[in-house]
C-alpha positions in Angstrom: 33.9 -8.5 -12.8 34.9 -7.8 -9.6 35.5 -3.9 -10.7 31.7 -4.0 -11.7 30.2 -5.2 -8.6 32.8 -2.6 -6.3 31.5 0.2 -8.5 27.7 -0.8 -7.8 28.3 -1.3 -4.0 29.7 2.3 -4.1 27.2 3.9 -6.1 24.6 2.4 -4.1 26.2 3.0 -0.8 27.1 6.8 -1.2 24.1 8.0 -3.2 20.7 9.2 -2.5 17.3 7.3 -1.4 16.0 8.3 -5.2 18.9 6.4 -6.6 18.5 3.5 -4.3 14.8 2.8 -4.9 15.9 2.8 -8.7 18.6 -0.2 -7.9 15.8 -1.9 -6.0 13.3 -1.6 -9.0 16.1 -2.4 -11.5 17.0 -5.5 -9.3 13.7 -6.4 -8.9 12.9 -6.4 -12.7 16.0 -8.5 -13.4 14.9 -11.4 -11.1 11.4 -11.1 -12.2 12.4 -12.1 -16.0 12.9 -15.7 -15.6 10.0 -16.2 -12.7 6.8 -14.0 -14.6 8.0 -13.0 -18.1 6.2 -15.1 -20.4 8.8 -15.2 -23.3 6.5 -17.0 -25.8 3.8 -14.3 -25.1 6.1 -11.4 -24.6 4.5 -10.0 -21.6 4.7 -10.4 -17.9 2.5 -12.4 -16.2 2.4 -11.4 -12.3 0.8 -13.5 -9.4 -1.9 -11.7 -7.0 0.5 -11.6 -4.1 2.9 -9.4 -6.2 0.6 -7.4 -8.2 -2.3 -5.3 -6.6 -5.6 -6.6 -7.8 -8.6 -4.5 -8.1 -10.2 -7.6 -6.7 -10.6 -6.7 -3.2 -11.0 -10.1 -2.2 -7.7 -10.5 -3.4 -6.4 -7.1 -1.8 -7.5 -8.7 1.9 -5.2 -11.8 0.9 -2.3 -10.0 0.2 -2.5 -6.8 2.1 1.2 -6.0 1.1 0.7 -5.6 -2.7 -0.1 -1.7 -2.1 3.3 -1.2 -1.8 5.0 -4.5 -3.5 3.4 -3.5 -7.0 5.4 -0.2 -7.2 8.9 -2.6 -7.3 7.7 -4.2 -10.5 7.2 -3.0 -13.8 5.5 -4.4 -17.1 8.5 -4.3 -19.6 11.9 -2.8 -20.0 10.1 0.4 -21.6 7.9 1.0 -18.6 10.6 0.4 -16.1 13.4 2.6 -17.8 10.9 5.5 -18.0 9.8 5.6 -14.7 13.3 5.0 -13.4 14.5 8.4 -15.9 11.9 10.1 -14.2 12.4 9.3 -10.6 16.1 10.1 -11.0 14.8 13.5 -12.4 12.1 14.0 -9.6 14.6 12.9 -6.9 17.1 15.1 -7.6 14.3 18.2 -7.3 13.0 16.8 -4.3 16.3 16.8 -2.3 16.8 20.4 -3.5 13.9 21.2 -0.6 13.5 18.1 1.4 15.5 15.2 3.3 15.4 11.1 2.9 12.7 10.9 5.8 10.6 13.1 3.7 11.5 11.4 0.5 10.8 7.7 1.9 7.4 8.9 3.5 6.3 10.8 0.6 7.5 7.9 -2.0 5.9 4.9 0.2 2.3 7.3 1.6 2.2 8.1 -2.6 2.3 4.2 -3.5 0.1 3.0 -1.0 -2.7 5.9 -1.5 -2.6 5.7 -4.8 -3.4 2.0 -4.7 -6.1 2.5 -2.6 -7.8 4.8 -5.1 -6.9 2.6 -7.9 -8.8 -0.4 -6.1 -11.5 2.0 -5.1 -12.0 3.6 -8.9 -11.8 0.4 -10.5 -14.4 -1.2 -8.1 -16.9 1.6 -8.7 -16.2 1.0 -12.4 -16.5 -2.7 -12.0 -13.2 -3.3 -13.6 -11.1 -6.2 -12.4 -7.2 -5.6 -13.3 -4.0 -5.6 -12.1 -1.4 -2.7 -11.4 2.4 -2.7 -11.3 4.6 0.0 -11.7 5.9 3.1 -9.4 4.6 6.1 -11.6 2.6 6.9 -8.5 5.3 6.9 -6.1 7.1 8.9 -8.7 4.3 11.4 -9.4 4.0 12.0 -5.7 7.6 12.9 -5.1 7.4 15.0 -8.4 4.2 16.3 -7.4 5.6 17.4 -3.7 7.8 19.6 -5.7 5.5 21.2 -8.0 3.1 22.1 -5.2 6.2 23.2 -3.0 8.0 25.8 -5.5 5.8 25.8 -8.9 7.3 28.6 -10.3 11.0 27.0 -10.2 12.4 26.9 -13.8 14.1 24.2 -14.6 15.8 23.0 -18.1 14.9 20.2 -20.2 17.3 19.5 -23.1 16.2 20.3 -26.7 12.8 22.6 -24.9 14.8 25.0 -23.1 14.1 26.6 -19.6 10.3 26.0 -18.4 8.5 26.3 -15.0 7.8 23.4 -13.0 4.1 23.6 -12.7 4.1 23.7 -16.7 5.4 20.0 -16.6 3.3 19.4 -13.7 0.3 20.1 -16.0 1.1 18.4 -19.0 2.1 15.4 -16.9 -1.3 15.4 -15.2 -3.0 16.0 -18.6 -1.6 12.8 -19.9 -2.0 11.1 -17.1 -5.5 11.7 -17.1 -5.6 10.5 -20.7 -4.0 7.8 -20.4 -6.3 6.5 -17.5 -9.4 7.1 -19.6 -8.2 5.3 -22.3 -7.5 2.4 -20.0 -10.8 2.0 -18.5 -12.5 2.6 -21.9 
């Protein structure tokens, strides 16, 4: 057990910030299980002081939720898919940019996506909660897409693909998902 903890500490210490954020997300997911997971019902019930609520009154009382929502996830699949994509997007990002730019992009992506979420939900008259790092991760990914759209990446089982193709597919998937959520 000591070796495992030592290895985790070394991995955290020597890796880039995208991987440190992955550690934070996994740690907070594990920590949130006993506190916010409804085992009998099979889902998370996050309080308003963690999840981003689209109700402006809730947001005014808990303004830090514009960032805290990006460190909690609604399930194991949600967490794993986001963290795998953050690993991939982080590797691409650090090809061109530095740590300060990564952290700025990640946190501003979460912040502004949260504001847009609140605005859209209020325009549509929907009250809901938001958790997950998808917006921050997509901000990191699309920064690389806009910087180097013709970059070619290799995707297992698919082959070599230009980065902007992946961005277009992800944008389409997210728009369809958003449309399905509001209907």
